[in-house]
Each structure stands twice: as structure tokens, then as C-alpha cells.
C-alpha positions in Angstrom: -20.6 -6.0 0.7 -20.1 -4.3 -2.7 -18.6 -0.9 -2.7 -18.6 1.4 -5.7 -18.1 4.7 -3.9 -15.4 6.7 -5.7 -14.1 7.2 -9.2 -10.8 5.7 -10.2 -9.2 9.1 -9.6 -9.8 8.8 -5.9 -10.0 6.4 -3.0 -12.9 4.0 -2.4 -11.8 3.7 1.2 -9.2 5.9 3.0 -7.9 5.5 6.5 -5.7 8.1 8.1 -3.8 7.0 11.2 -6.5 4.4 12.1 -6.1 1.4 14.3 -7.9 -1.9 14.6 -9.5 -1.9 11.1 -10.9 -5.1 9.6 -12.3 -5.4 6.1 -13.7 -8.8 5.2 -15.5 -10.2 2.2 -15.9 -7.0 0.3 -16.0 -6.3 -3.5 -14.4 -2.9 -3.9 -13.8 -1.1 -7.2 -13.5 2.4 -8.5 -15.8 3.6 -11.2 -15.4 5.7 -14.4 -12.0 6.3 -16.0 -8.7 7.9 -14.8 -5.1 7.7 -15.9 -3.7 8.4 -12.4 -1.2 5.9 -11.2 -1.2 7.1 -7.6 -4.8 6.7 -6.6 -5.7 3.5 -4.8 -8.9 1.7 -4.0 -7.8 1.3 -0.4 -5.4 3.8 1.1 -3.8 3.6 4.5 -2.3 7.0 5.2 -0.3 8.9 7.8 -1.6 11.9 9.7 0.0 15.0 8.3 -0.8 18.4 6.8 -0.1 17.0 3.3 -2.2 13.8 3.6 -5.1 15.3 5.6 -5.4 18.9 4.4 -9.2 18.8 4.7 -8.8 19.3 8.5 -8.0 22.9 7.7 -10.9 23.6 5.3 -14.7 23.5 5.0 -16.5 21.4 6.1 -13.9 19.7 8.4 -12.0 22.7 9.6 -11.0 22.3 13.2 -8.7 24.1 15.7 -7.3 20.7 16.5 -5.8 20.3 13.1 -2.2 20.9 14.1 -2.4 18.4 17.0 -4.1 15.8 14.8 -1.3 16.1 12.2 0.9 14.0 14.5 2.6 11.8 11.9 0.9 8.7 13.1 0.5 5.8 10.7 -2.1 3.0 10.6 -1.9 0.0 12.9 -3.6 -3.4 13.1 -5.3 -3.4 9.8 -6.6 -6.7 8.3 -8.0 -7.0 4.8 -9.1 -10.5 3.9 -11.4 -12.4 1.5 -11.9 -9.3 -0.7 -11.8 -8.5 -4.4 -10.2 -5.1 -4.9 -9.7 -3.1 -8.1 -8.3 0.4 -8.4 -5.7 2.3 -10.4 -3.7 1.0 -7.5 -5.1 -1.7 -5.3 -4.0 -1.4 -1.7 -1.4 1.1 -0.5 0.1 1.9 2.9 1.2 5.4 2.0 4.0 7.8 2.9 4.6 11.5 2.2 7.7 13.5 1.6 5.7 16.8 1.6 5.3 17.4 5.4 8.7 17.4 7.0 9.2 14.6 9.6 6.1 12.8 8.3 8.3 11.0 5.9 9.6 8.8 8.8 6.0 7.9 10.0 5.5 4.1 10.0 2.6 1.7 9.7 2.4 -1.4 11.8 0.8 -4.8 11.5 -0.8 -4.8 8.1 -2.4 -8.1 7.2 -3.6 -9.1 3.7 -5.0 -12.6 3.3 -7.0 -14.4 0.7 -7.6 -11.4 -1.5 -7.7 -10.7 -5.2 -6.1 -7.3 -5.7 -5.6 -5.5 -9.0 -3.9 -2.3 -9.9 -5.0 -1.0 -13.3 -2.4 1.8 -13.7 -0.1 1.1 -10.8 0.9 -1.5 -8.3 -1.5 -4.1 -7.0 -0.1 -3.7 -3.5 2.4 -1.1 -2.2 3.5 -1.2 1.5 5.6 1.8 2.3 7.3 2.4 5.7 5.6 -0.6 7.1 7.1 -2.2 10.2 5.2 -5.5 10.4 3.2 -7.0 7.5 1.8 -10.4 6.5 0.8 -10.9 2.9 -0.4 -14.4 2.3 -2.6 -16.4 -0.1 -3.4 -13.4 -2.3 -3.6 -13.0 -6.1 -2.0 -9.6 -6.8 -1.6 -8.0 -10.2 -0.3 -4.8 -11.7 -1.8 -4.3 -15.2 0.2 -1.1 -16.0 1.5 -1.3 -19.5 4.3 0.2 -21.5 6.6 1.6 -18.8 9.4 -0.3 -16.9 8.9 1.8 -13.7 8.1 1.1 -10.1 4.4 1.4 -10.7 4.4 -1.8 -12.8 5.6 -3.8 -9.7 3.0 -6.3 -8.5 3.9 -6.2 -4.8 6.1 -3.2 -4.0 7.6 -2.9 -0.5 9.8 0.1 0.2 11.1 2.1 3.2 11.6 5.9 3.1 11.7 6.2 6.9 14.8 6.9 9.0 13.0 5.6 12.1 15.3 3.0 13.5 12.3 0.9 14.6 12.3 -0.3 11.0 15.4 -2.4 11.9 13.0 -4.6 13.9 10.5 -5.0 11.1 9.0 -8.4 10.3 7.7 -8.8 6.8 6.2 -12.2 5.6 5.2 -12.9 2.1 3.9 -16.4 1.5 1.8 -18.4 -1.0 0.9 -15.4 -3.1 0.5 -15.4 -6.9 1.9 -12.1 -8.1 2.0 -10.6 -11.6 4.1 -7.6 -12.4 5.9 -5.7 -15.1 9.4 -4.6 -14.0 9.3 -6.9 -11.0 6.7 -9.2 -9.5 8.0 -8.4 -5.9 10.3 -5.6 -5.1 12.0 -4.6 -1.7 14.0 -1.4 -1.4 15.2 0.9 1.4 15.5 4.5 0.1 16.6 5.8 3.5 19.5 3.4 4.3 17.6 2.0 7.3 17.5 -1.8 6.7 14.6 -4.1 7.2 14.7 -6.6 10.0 13.4 -10.1 9.2 12.0 -10.7 5.7 10.5 -14.1 4.8 9.5 -14.9 1.3 8.2 -18.4 0.7 5.9 -20.4 -1.6 5.0 -17.6 -4.0 4.3 -17.9 -7.7 5.7 -14.9 -9.5 5.2 -13.8 -13.1 6.4 -11.1 -15.3 5.3 -10.2 -18.8 6.1 -13.3 -20.9 8.1 -15.0 -18.1 7.5 -16.7 -14.8 9.2 -17.3 -11.5 10.9 -13.9 -11.4 11.5 -11.9 -8.3 13.7 -8.9 -7.6 14.7 -8.1 -4.0 16.8 -5.0 -3.7 18.8 -3.5 -0.9 
């Protein structure tokens, strides 16, 4: 399936607190032009007033909005055999704009055999993700001119204080990753440490160099 459904300043596919999602064999890309570095082709989001404000407005307004803003993340999401291009490629998102929602976590995100490109930001960013498998992908950030986190090819970070993150299992294997500041970056901003992290058989490239990887904190 070919999807050209949104401009580069938005999301081609957005999933808020969804479970059991499978995307297979799709060619997904934004259209037009945008300089935004925070809009991704595929967004996995948490259920909060900041990330799903449309539940409180026309045409989606519902009296159930407050109960639906339950800080749930996405679970059991598989993306494989796809070509994905956006200002960011694929992002499991977090928000710091809705109180306790910052500790919401995603669980069991699988990326396999994809080609994922971020034009203005990361190729892949997995935030607050408890279990993830990223294997046999070609991941690129094409962001130029700034040594910031948006230039990272594969960016994995934790902002959650949920202690369940201590039992996280993250596996990165046999990927080819191109980045600016780092090819792969791990970081916990909350002080809650990851559980088991396995990185093996990846080919990592920076601008003008190769086999570079930064794993932090």
C-alpha cells in the first residue's frame, strides 16, 4: 500500500493508546514542504489532553474525553517491510505538558526490515518504551547543520519515573544506522534505569565517519 495522506508538517499515521497494530509492506511518505523537526510519518502517542486535544472540540467532542485521557501508551505495535519518510520517521512519543502523562509508557514495539528516513529529525525515536525490538532496518537522520538530538539516527530515551522501566528489554540488532551527533543514543532523563539492553551486529555511521555509537546513562 502507498500512503501519501498528510503533509510533512503532520503525521501520515497517528495511533493514540492503540494496541495490536500491524503495518506491513507500506510505502509511507509526507508530501509538500515543512521545516518542522517534531512531526513524524508514523506517531505512536499516549492518551492525554495534550496529545489528543481534539476529543474536546468539533467534530470529535465527547463527554468521555476526561476518562479517555488515561495516560495509556501504545502496546503490541509491529511495523515491518515498509519504506517510511517523514520529517521524523517513526516515533513513540511522550509529553511533558499533561501532568502525570510524562510517565506513560509504550510496550512491545517491533520494527523489522524497514527503510526509515527522517528528513529534519530522527529516523526513529522510541521514548518511554518498555519493550522494543529493532532489527534489520536501514535508519537515517538527514538533519543537517546542528549537533542536536534531532540528528540522531536511532534515539532511545526515557522520561518516565515509572519503575516498570527497570524491567525493560530493548534489542537493537543488525541495523544500518546513519546519524549526525550519534548514530544510536540511549539516555534516561528521569534517573530510572533501563533493564536489559542488547546491541549487536549493527553498522553505524556518522557524517564522514563509521562505526560510531554513543550510549549514555
